[in-house]
C-alpha positions as CSV (number, residue, x, y, z in Angstrom):
1,M,10.3,-12.2,-10.1
2,P,9.3,-9.3,-7.8
3,V,5.7,-8.0,-8.0
4,I,4.6,-4.5,-7.0
5,L,1.0,-3.8,-6.4
6,G,-0.5,-0.4,-6.9
7,I,-3.8,0.4,-5.2
8,S,-5.9,3.5,-5.9
9,G,-8.2,4.4,-3.0
10,S,-10.3,6.8,-5.1
11,P,-13.9,6.0,-5.9
12,R,-13.5,7.8,-9.3
13,K,-11.2,7.7,-12.2
14,G,-9.0,10.7,-11.9
15,A,-5.8,12.0,-10.2
16,T,-5.2,9.1,-7.9
17,D,-5.6,6.6,-10.6
18,Y,-3.1,8.6,-12.7
19,A,-0.5,9.1,-10.0
20,V,-0.4,5.5,-8.8
21,Q,0.0,4.3,-12.4
22,V,2.8,6.8,-13.0
23,A,4.6,5.5,-9.9
24,L,4.2,1.9,-11.1
25,E,5.6,2.9,-14.5
26,E,8.7,4.2,-12.7
27,A,9.1,1.1,-10.6
28,A,8.7,-1.1,-13.6
29,R,11.9,0.5,-15.1
30,F,13.8,-1.9,-12.9
31,P,14.4,-5.1,-15.0
32,G,12.2,-8.1,-14.1
33,I,9.7,-6.2,-11.9
34,T,6.1,-7.0,-12.6
35,T,3.4,-4.5,-11.6
36,R,-0.3,-5.0,-10.9
37,Y,-3.0,-2.5,-10.3
38,W,-6.3,-2.5,-8.3
39,S,-8.7,0.3,-7.6
40,V,-11.6,0.7,-5.2
41,R,-13.6,2.3,-8.0
42,S,-16.8,0.4,-8.8
43,K,-15.9,-2.3,-6.3
44,K,-18.2,-3.8,-3.7
45,I,-16.5,-3.2,-0.4
46,A,-18.3,-3.8,2.9
47,F,-17.2,-2.2,6.2
48,C,-15.8,-4.2,9.0
49,T,-18.5,-4.8,11.6
50,H,-16.1,-6.0,14.4
51,C,-17.9,-9.4,14.5
52,D,-14.5,-11.0,15.5
53,R,-15.3,-14.1,13.5
54,C,-11.8,-13.8,11.9
55,I,-10.3,-14.0,15.4
56,R,-12.4,-16.9,16.6
57,E,-11.9,-19.0,13.5
58,K,-8.5,-17.7,12.4
59,T,-9.8,-17.0,8.9
60,M,-9.8,-14.0,6.6
61,C,-13.0,-12.0,6.6
62,H,-16.0,-14.1,6.0
63,V,-17.8,-11.4,4.0
64,Q,-17.8,-12.4,0.3
65,D,-17.2,-9.3,-1.8
66,D,-14.4,-7.7,-3.9
67,I,-11.9,-7.7,-1.0
68,K,-11.3,-11.4,-1.8
69,E,-9.7,-10.3,-5.0
70,L,-7.6,-7.7,-3.2
71,E,-6.5,-10.3,-0.5
72,E,-4.9,-12.5,-3.2
73,L,-3.1,-9.6,-4.8
74,V,-1.7,-8.3,-1.5
75,L,-0.4,-11.7,-0.4
76,E,1.5,-12.3,-3.6
77,A,3.0,-8.8,-3.8
78,D,6.6,-7.9,-2.8
79,G,5.9,-4.2,-2.7
80,F,3.0,-1.7,-2.6
81,I,2.2,1.7,-3.8
82,I,-1.0,2.9,-2.3
83,G,-2.6,6.2,-3.2
84,S,-5.6,8.2,-1.9
85,P,-7.3,11.5,-2.5
86,V,-7.5,13.6,0.7
87,Y,-10.9,13.3,2.3
88,D,-11.2,15.6,5.4
89,M,-7.4,15.4,5.9
90,N,-7.5,11.6,5.7
91,I,-7.9,8.7,3.3
92,T,-11.2,7.7,1.6
93,A,-13.7,5.6,3.4
94,Q,-13.3,2.9,0.8
95,L,-9.6,2.6,1.4
96,A,-10.0,2.6,5.1
97,A,-12.5,-0.2,4.7
98,C,-10.0,-2.2,2.7
99,F,-7.4,-1.7,5.5
100,N,-9.8,-2.8,8.1
101,R,-10.9,-5.9,6.2
102,L,-7.3,-6.9,5.6
103,R,-6.4,-6.9,9.3
104,P,-6.8,-10.7,9.7
105,I,-3.7,-11.3,7.6
106,F,-1.6,-11.3,10.7
107,L,-3.7,-14.2,12.1
108,V,-4.0,-16.3,8.9
109,H,-0.7,-15.6,7.3
110,P,1.6,-14.5,10.1
111,G,4.8,-12.9,8.8
112,K,3.7,-13.0,5.2
113,L,4.1,-9.3,4.7
114,R,7.1,-8.8,6.9
115,N,10.0,-6.9,5.3
116,K,8.1,-6.2,2.2
117,V,8.1,-2.6,1.0
118,G,5.4,0.1,0.9
119,G,5.1,3.6,-0.4
120,A,2.2,6.1,-0.1
121,I,0.8,8.8,-2.3
122,A,-1.8,11.5,-1.3
123,L,-3.5,14.0,-3.6
124,G,-5.4,17.1,-2.5
125,G,-7.3,19.9,-4.1
126,T,-5.2,22.5,-2.2
127,R,-1.4,22.6,-1.8
128,H,-1.4,22.0,2.0
129,G,-4.8,20.3,2.3
130,G,-4.1,17.2,4.4
131,Q,-1.7,15.2,2.1
132,E,0.7,14.4,4.9
133,T,-2.0,13.3,7.3
134,A,-3.5,11.1,4.6
135,L,0.0,9.6,3.9
136,Q,0.3,8.8,7.6
137,A,-2.9,6.7,7.5
138,I,-1.4,4.6,4.7
139,I,2.0,4.4,6.5
140,N,0.2,3.2,9.6
141,F,-1.3,0.3,7.6
142,Y,2.2,-0.7,6.5
143,L,3.6,-0.5,10.1
144,M,0.8,-2.7,11.4
145,H,1.7,-5.4,8.9
146,E,5.5,-5.2,9.4
147,I,6.0,-3.7,6.0
148,L,9.0,-1.5,5.5
149,V,8.0,2.1,4.8
150,C,9.8,3.7,1.9
151,G,9.9,7.4,1.2
152,G,11.1,8.6,-2.2
153,I,14.2,9.6,-4.1
154,G,14.7,13.3,-4.3
155,G,13.3,14.7,-1.1
156,C,9.8,13.2,-0.8
157,Y,10.4,12.0,2.7
158,S,7.1,10.4,3.6
159,G,5.8,9.7,0.1
160,G,4.3,11.4,-3.0
161,T,2.2,14.5,-2.5
162,V,0.3,16.2,-5.3
163,W,-1.8,19.4,-5.6
164,T,-4.5,18.7,-8.1
165,R,-6.5,21.9,-7.9
166,D,-9.4,19.5,-8.2
167,G,-8.5,19.0,-11.9
168,K,-8.4,15.2,-11.8
169,A,-5.7,13.6,-13.9
170,Q,-4.9,16.8,-15.8
171,G,-4.6,18.7,-12.6
172,A,-2.2,16.2,-11.2
173,A,-0.1,16.2,-14.3
174,E,0.2,20.0,-14.2
175,D,1.7,19.8,-10.7
176,E,5.3,19.3,-11.8
177,V,6.7,19.4,-8.3
178,G,4.1,17.0,-6.9
179,M,4.5,14.5,-9.8
180,A,8.3,14.6,-9.3
181,T,7.7,13.2,-5.8
182,V,5.4,10.5,-7.3
183,R,8.1,9.4,-9.8
184,G,10.7,9.5,-7.1
185,L,8.6,7.3,-4.9
186,G,8.1,4.8,-7.8
187,R,11.9,4.6,-8.4
188,A,12.5,4.2,-4.6
189,I,10.0,1.3,-4.4
190,G,11.4,-0.4,-7.4
191,E,14.9,-0.3,-6.0
192,A,13.9,-1.3,-2.5
193,V,11.8,-4.2,-3.7
194,W,14.7,-5.7,-5.5
195,I,16.9,-5.4,-2.5
196,T,14.4,-6.7,0.0
197,S,13.2,-9.6,-2.2
198,M,16.7,-10.9,-2.5
199,G,17.4,-10.4,1.2
200,R,14.2,-12.3,2.2
201,E,15.3,-15.3,0.0
202,L,18.8,-15.3,1.6
203,W,17.3,-15.0,5.1
204,E,15.0,-18.0,4.5
205,E,18.1,-20.0,3.6
206,K,20.2,-18.8,6.5
207,K,17.8,-18.6,9.5
208,Q,17.6,-22.4,10.1
209,E,21.4,-22.6,9.9
210,L,21.6,-19.8,12.4
211,G,18.9,-21.3,14.6
212,V,16.7,-18.3,14.4
213,G,12.9,-18.9,14.3
214,D,10.0,-16.7,13.5
215,A,8.5,-14.6,16.3
216,G,4.8,-15.2,16.5
217,P,2.3,-12.4,16.4
218,V,2.1,-10.4,19.6
219,R,-1.4,-8.9,19.7
220,D,-4.0,-8.2,22.4
221,H,-6.8,-9.1,19.9
222,A,-8.7,-6.1,20.9
223,I,-9.6,-5.3,17.2
């Protein structure tokens, strides 16, 4: 059955944790969908040092920390809901480190994330405080891994955007407009995951019959 992974990029328990879980609850309204949740909070996450060992040895990152747990969750998921508070009109350093450390997926598991579905949530202390630029950083992660980007139902074009007034979970809950975009995103991801998961199964059955192979990764390896 389809699995949707929610990831909170916030180092504290607050608005992002709340919003991602609300989106997962909406996605789980679709029968048969299983949700999982992972947060950077209290995790040991080292930065990528550009050692290129992953490229030389065609392995996932050799650093042994809590990213190993995240790798397994990402690889088994059919859809993703990733949220971050806005830090200087961008995502958090912790979430950026996660994205950097997951880059070897294209070498070790080529095509594994292709045509899965991802949605983004960004939360800021001001109404127009960088939510859309933070969303774009998450969307870029999806695009790099060939994940299909999903907006939301009800006008949230690029994802969920919330104005917390720096009020943590309560502040997020009080932004009715913002939380409506979060719920719309959750519903959109739930629906899209069902459609794409069935489509991927059918494609695996048909592509040999049609004589269509997998295109290998086209990269310059300058990472």
